C-alpha positions in Angstrom: 4.7 19.0 36.0 8.1 20.4 34.4 9.2 19.4 31.1 8.1 18.4 27.8 6.4 15.4 26.8 9.2 13.7 25.6 11.1 14.0 29.0 8.2 12.5 31.1 7.8 9.3 28.9 10.2 6.6 29.2 11.6 7.5 26.3 13.3 11.0 28.2 13.4 8.9 32.0 17.3 9.4 33.1 18.2 11.3 30.5 20.7 13.0 32.7 21.5 10.4 34.9 25.2 9.4 35.5 24.3 5.8 34.1 23.1 6.5 31.1 25.7 5.5 28.3 25.8 6.6 24.5 23.9 3.6 23.5 20.8 4.9 25.1 21.4 8.2 23.6 21.6 6.6 20.5 18.3 4.5 21.2 16.9 7.6 22.6 17.5 9.6 18.8 16.5 6.5 16.9 12.6 6.1 18.5 12.3 10.1 18.4 13.8 9.5 14.2 11.0 7.1 14.2 8.3 9.1 15.6 9.3 12.2 12.8 9.3 9.6 9.8 5.8 8.3 10.9 4.9 11.5 11.3 6.2 13.1 7.9 4.7 9.8 6.1 1.0 10.7 6.8 0.9 14.0 4.8 3.3 12.3 2.4 1.0 9.1 2.2 -2.1 11.4 1.7 0.0 13.4 -1.0 0.7 10.2 -3.1 -3.1 8.9 -2.5 -4.5 12.4 -4.2 -2.1 12.0 -7.0 -3.2 8.3 -7.8 -6.2 9.4 -7.4 -6.2 12.5 -10.0 -4.1 10.3 -12.4 -7.2 7.9 -12.2 -9.2 10.4 -12.9 -7.3 11.4 -16.1 -7.5 7.6 -16.7 -11.3 7.8 -16.6 -11.6 11.1 -18.7 -9.2 10.0 -21.2 -10.8 6.2 -21.5 -14.2 7.4 -21.8 -13.1 9.9 -24.6 -12.1 6.9 -26.8 -14.3 4.5 -26.2 -18.6 3.9 -26.0 -21.1 1.6 -24.8 -23.0 -0.5 -26.9 -24.7 -4.0 -27.0 -23.7 -7.2 -28.0 -25.5 -10.2 -28.9 -24.3 -13.8 -28.0 -23.9 -16.0 -31.3 -22.9 -19.1 -29.0 -23.9 -19.9 -25.6 -21.7 -18.4 -22.7 -19.9 -21.5 -21.4 -19.7 -22.4 -17.7 -16.9 -21.1 -16.0 -15.5 -20.9 -12.5 -14.5 -17.4 -12.4 -18.6 -16.5 -13.7 -17.7 -15.3 -16.9 -16.4 -17.0 -20.2 -15.5 -15.7 -23.2 -17.8 -16.7 -26.3 -18.2 -15.1 -29.5 -21.0 -12.2 -30.5 -22.0 -9.8 -32.2 -22.2 -6.2 -32.4 -22.7 -2.8 -34.5 -19.9 0.1 -34.5 -21.0 3.8 -34.4 -20.3 3.9 -37.7 -23.1 1.0 -38.3 -20.7 -2.0 -39.2 -21.3 -4.8 -37.9 -18.5 -7.4 -36.0 -18.0 -10.4 -34.5 -15.3 -11.5 -31.8 -15.0 -12.7 -28.7 -16.3 -11.4 -25.6 -16.6 -12.1 -22.2 -20.3 -12.6 -20.9 -21.9 -14.5 -17.9 -21.6 -18.0 -17.5 -24.7 -19.3 -18.6 -25.5 -17.1 -21.0 -27.4 -18.1 -23.6 -27.2 -17.2 -27.8 -29.6 -14.7 -28.6 -28.8 -13.2 -25.4 -27.8 -9.4 -25.3 -24.7 -8.4 -23.2 -23.4 -4.8 -22.4 -19.7 -4.1 -24.1 -17.4 -1.2 -24.4 -15.7 -0.6 -27.5 -13.0 1.5 -29.0 -12.4 3.5 -31.9 -12.1 1.2 -34.5 -15.1 -0.9 -32.7 -13.3 -3.5 -31.2 -14.1 -4.8 -27.4 -12.3 -3.2 -24.6 -12.4 -3.1 -20.8 -14.8 -0.5 -19.3 -13.2 3.1 -18.5 -12.4 3.5 -14.9 -14.9 5.1 -12.8 -14.5 7.9 -10.3 -15.1 5.6 -7.6 -12.3 3.7 -8.8 -10.2 6.0 -9.1 -10.8 7.3 -5.3 -10.6 3.6 -4.3 -7.5 3.6 -5.7 -6.0 6.7 -4.4 -7.6 5.9 -0.7 -5.9 2.2 -1.0 -2.4 3.7 -2.4 -2.6 5.8 1.0 -3.5 3.2 3.3 -0.7 1.0 2.1 1.9 3.6 1.9 0.9 4.6 6.0 1.0 0.6 7.1 4.3 -0.1 5.1 6.3 3.5 6.1 4.6 1.9 9.9 5.6 -1.5 9.5 9.3 -0.7 8.3 9.6 2.0 10.7 8.8 -0.7 13.5 11.2 -3.0 12.0 14.2 -0.4 11.6 13.3 0.2 15.3 13.8 -3.1 16.2 16.5 -4.1 15.2 18.4 -1.1 16.1 17.3 -1.8 19.7 18.4 -5.3 19.0 22.1 -4.1 17.6 21.9 -1.5 20.7 21.1 -4.6 23.4 24.1 -5.9 21.8 26.3 -3.5 22.2 24.7 -2.6 25.9 25.7 -6.2 26.8 29.1 -5.9 25.8 29.4 -2.7 27.7 28.3 -4.2 30.6 30.2 -7.3 30.5 33.5 -5.1 30.2 32.6 -3.4 33.2 32.0 -6.2 34.8 34.9 -7.7 34.4 36.6 -4.6 35.8 34.3 -4.6 38.6 33.6 -8.4 39.6 37.3 -9.2 40.9 37.3 -6.3 43.6 33.2 -7.7 44.6 34.7 -11.6 45.0 38.1 -10.9 45.9 38.9 -13.3 43.1 42.4 -12.0 41.5 
């Protein structure tokens, strides 16, 4: 076997054929460009995913530096909710030893007097738990996967649209050629 994989593939077949038209060469170029862009998308997606993970890790470290875990005691029962958590009134102690009262999220059905873990900021107000390293890792992985899938889908759609436009051009050229040849073959005209 001689030649590259491209010349042996369906993309390369008939490359030197006298019947090959400009639209055929353009189609081959569009396909080659789509393949190159798809291959380039892989390292780009990996780099972006890694950057998202690093940013998540930095956010996690920052959040850990400005918040701390403690427990709150429910003052009221947590009402039933379809979401599995409900806002209810609770009481907790800050690092400075002050007692604070406010609304926190607790598992539905929790009774007054139950303890619930909470995260507090420097001022003693409840905040969301800090991002974990696992969450940062999975954000990076998901970002990479979504980028790859999105890129591949866009490239496939772009190639398909190019094919449709090139097929229209090809058919128009064939029709024009047929108008020249048909009278000689059918002896009309």
